[in-house]
C-alpha positions as a Python dict, from the first residue, in 0.01 Angstrom:
ca = {
    (1, 'M'): (0, 0, 0),
    (2, 'T'): (17, -253, 276),
    (3, 'A'): (-32, -240, 654),
    (4, 'T'): (240, -47, 836),
    (5, 'D'): (491, -222, 1064),
    (6, 'L'): (325, -44, 1360),
    (7, 'S'): (-22, -171, 1257),
    (8, 'I'): (108, -529, 1227),
    (9, 'S'): (284, -504, 1559),
    (10, 'L'): (-33, -382, 1724),
    (11, 'V'): (-235, -666, 1558),
    (12, 'R'): (15, -919, 1689),
    (13, 'A'): (2, -774, 2041),
    (14, 'A'): (-376, -784, 2036),
    (15, 'A'): (-378, -1146, 1896),
    (16, 'R'): (-152, -1260, 2182),
    (17, 'A'): (-385, -1098, 2435),
    (18, 'A'): (-687, -1260, 2273),
    (19, 'A'): (-517, -1602, 2265),
    (20, 'D'): (-431, -1566, 2632),
    (21, 'K'): (-811, -1540, 2699),
    (22, 'Q'): (-887, -1848, 2478),
    (23, 'A'): (-1028, -1652, 2188),
    (24, 'N'): (-1147, -1872, 1909),
    (25, 'D'): (-1061, -1842, 1533),
    (26, 'V'): (-840, -1536, 1565),
    (27, 'V'): (-777, -1387, 1218),
    (28, 'A'): (-587, -1082, 1115),
    (29, 'L'): (-648, -921, 780),
    (30, 'D'): (-461, -643, 600),
    (31, 'V'): (-744, -418, 466),
    (32, 'S'): (-526, -122, 377),
    (33, 'E'): (-575, -170, -2),
    (34, 'R'): (-955, -173, 28),
    (35, 'L'): (-1022, 62, 320),
    (36, 'A'): (-870, 405, 362),
    (37, 'I'): (-959, 447, 731),
    (38, 'T'): (-753, 164, 876),
    (39, 'D'): (-471, -76, 794),
    (40, 'A'): (-587, -401, 958),
    (41, 'F'): (-868, -593, 1119),
    (42, 'L'): (-829, -841, 1397),
    (43, 'I'): (-1127, -1067, 1428),
    (44, 'A'): (-1181, -1305, 1724),
    (45, 'S'): (-1473, -1488, 1873),
    (46, 'A'): (-1584, -1641, 2201),
    (47, 'S'): (-1864, -1863, 2328),
    (48, 'T'): (-2018, -1631, 2588),
    (49, 'E'): (-2072, -1259, 2643),
    (50, 'R'): (-1853, -1276, 2953),
    (51, 'Q'): (-1563, -1424, 2751),
    (52, 'V'): (-1603, -1162, 2477),
    (53, 'N'): (-1569, -888, 2739),
    (54, 'A'): (-1267, -1067, 2900),
    (55, 'I'): (-1091, -1081, 2557),
    (56, 'V'): (-1170, -707, 2501),
    (57, 'D'): (-1029, -619, 2842),
    (58, 'A'): (-709, -817, 2771),
    (59, 'I'): (-661, -653, 2433),
    (60, 'E'): (-720, -301, 2576),
    (61, 'E'): (-471, -369, 2854),
    (62, 'A'): (-206, -507, 2610),
    (63, 'L'): (-231, -214, 2377),
    (64, 'A'): (-242, 33, 2663),
    (65, 'E'): (93, -98, 2769),
    (66, 'L'): (217, 7, 2429),
    (67, 'G'): (68, 358, 2469),
    (68, 'E'): (-235, 294, 2258),
    (69, 'K'): (-593, 382, 2357),
    (70, 'P'): (-904, 316, 2138),
    (71, 'V'): (-1044, 626, 1967),
    (72, 'R'): (-1379, 452, 1968),
    (73, 'R'): (-1537, 148, 2141),
    (74, 'E'): (-1877, 5, 2058),
    (75, 'G'): (-2088, -290, 2179),
    (76, 'R'): (-1926, -332, 2517),
    (77, 'S'): (-2256, -338, 2723),
    (78, 'E'): (-2406, -619, 2516),
    (79, 'G'): (-2091, -828, 2493),
    (80, 'R'): (-2204, -977, 2156),
    (81, 'W'): (-1984, -780, 1917),
    (82, 'V'): (-1729, -542, 2051),
    (83, 'L'): (-1547, -310, 1818),
    (84, 'L'): (-1231, -140, 1934),
    (85, 'D'): (-1106, 122, 1690),
    (86, 'Y'): (-743, 214, 1729),
    (87, 'A'): (-740, 409, 1402),
    (88, 'Q'): (-473, 200, 1229),
    (89, 'V'): (-614, -132, 1358),
    (90, 'I'): (-983, -220, 1423),
    (91, 'V'): (-1047, -515, 1652),
    (92, 'H'): (-1368, -714, 1631),
    (93, 'V'): (-1448, -953, 1913),
    (94, 'Q'): (-1783, -1133, 1844),
    (95, 'H'): (-1991, -1389, 2011),
    (96, 'K'): (-1948, -1703, 1796),
    (97, 'E'): (-2313, -1696, 1673),
    (98, 'D'): (-2277, -1331, 1561),
    (99, 'R'): (-1955, -1412, 1386),
    (100, 'V'): (-2115, -1684, 1178),
    (101, 'F'): (-2416, -1462, 1103),
    (102, 'Y'): (-2212, -1150, 995),
    (103, 'A'): (-1924, -1351, 836),
    (104, 'L'): (-1669, -1061, 827),
    (105, 'E'): (-1404, -1294, 678),
    (106, 'R'): (-1632, -1358, 380),
    (107, 'L'): (-1682, -984, 330),
    (108, 'W'): (-1309, -922, 334),
    (109, 'N'): (-1196, -1251, 186),
    (110, 'D'): (-982, -1084, -82),
    (111, 'S'): (-771, -904, 180),
    (112, 'P'): (-431, -1057, 262),
    (113, 'V'): (-403, -1248, 585),
    (114, 'I'): (-151, -1113, 838),
    (115, 'D'): (49, -1405, 989),
    (116, 'I'): (-20, -1427, 1358),
    (117, 'S'): (47, -1794, 1392),
    (118, 'A'): (351, -1733, 1620),
    (119, 'E'): (130, -1541, 1861),
    (120, 'L'): (-143, -1806, 1858),
    (121, 'N'): (102, -2098, 1873),
    (122, 'A'): (290, -1950, 2169),
    (123, 'H'): (-34, -1976, 2369),
    (124, 'A'): (-129, -2319, 2236),
    (125, 'S'): (202, -2478, 2336),
    (126, 'V'): (145, -2387, 2709),
    (127, 'P'): (-8, -2677, 2914),
    (128, 'A'): (-360, -2610, 3039),
    (129, 'G'): (-364, -2415, 3364),
    (130, 'Q'): (-26, -2263, 3321),
    (131, 'E'): (54, -1916, 3196),
    (132, 'R'): (315, -1824, 2939),
    (133, 'A'): (627, -1682, 3099),
    (134, 'G'): (583, -1310, 3140),
    (135, 'A'): (223, -1303, 3022),
    (136, 'A'): (94, -1198, 3367),
    (137, 'S'): (369, -954, 3437),
    (138, 'S'): (211, -609, 3443),
    (139, 'D'): (553, -440, 3439),
    (140, 'R'): (665, -602, 3117),
    (141, 'P'): (485, -516, 2788),
    (142, 'L'): (410, -786, 2532),
    (143, 'V'): (605, -589, 2274),
    (144, 'D'): (891, -352, 2340),
    (145, 'P'): (747, 1, 2287),
    (146, 'A'): (1091, 112, 2157),
    (147, 'E'): (1064, -133, 1876),
    (148, 'L'): (742, 31, 1762),
    (149, 'G'): (888, 390, 1794),
    (150, 'L'): (642, 458, 2081),
    (151, 'T'): (907, 592, 2322),
    (152, 'S'): (1038, 937, 2325),
    (153, 'P'): (1365, 1015, 2144),
    (154, 'S'): (1546, 1061, 2477),
    (155, 'G'): (1475, 701, 2561),
    (156, 'D'): (1297, 773, 2886),
    (157, 'D'): (1031, 516, 2816),
    (158, 'E'): (749, 775, 2822),
    (159, 'P'): (500, 703, 2540),
    (160, 'R'): (476, 970, 2273),
    (161, 'A'): (148, 1157, 2256),
}
């Protein structure tokens, strides 16, 4: 079993949002073979607690635009390691010191890597101080919800419950 298309799309949307906030060392892992409770992990880090929280905010906003809300959120008040549990995807945003100490990639090193290079490279190719086209547009989602099957069958763009 591998991560579902929906899970991979959510990971990619979250990776784009993290990259937009200058997250460091963003990695996506398909943990579906080893872990029954989720399909994928997205791991990102930042230099400060403020940046950790900014990355978390951006990810939550991007996935909310797709109709997804975390079923659980932990660590927000400390800003050192925030876990966002979207059931099929779990996002870990860690302070760089905590990331080195806990070494999640080492623990899950036999899990396949999900290719998010396009999402990270799209951000890297933008000159400093300039946004990607459409990145700041609150009326345009990062991923088309219809592509993910998140809109109703009538096509009225209302997210399914």
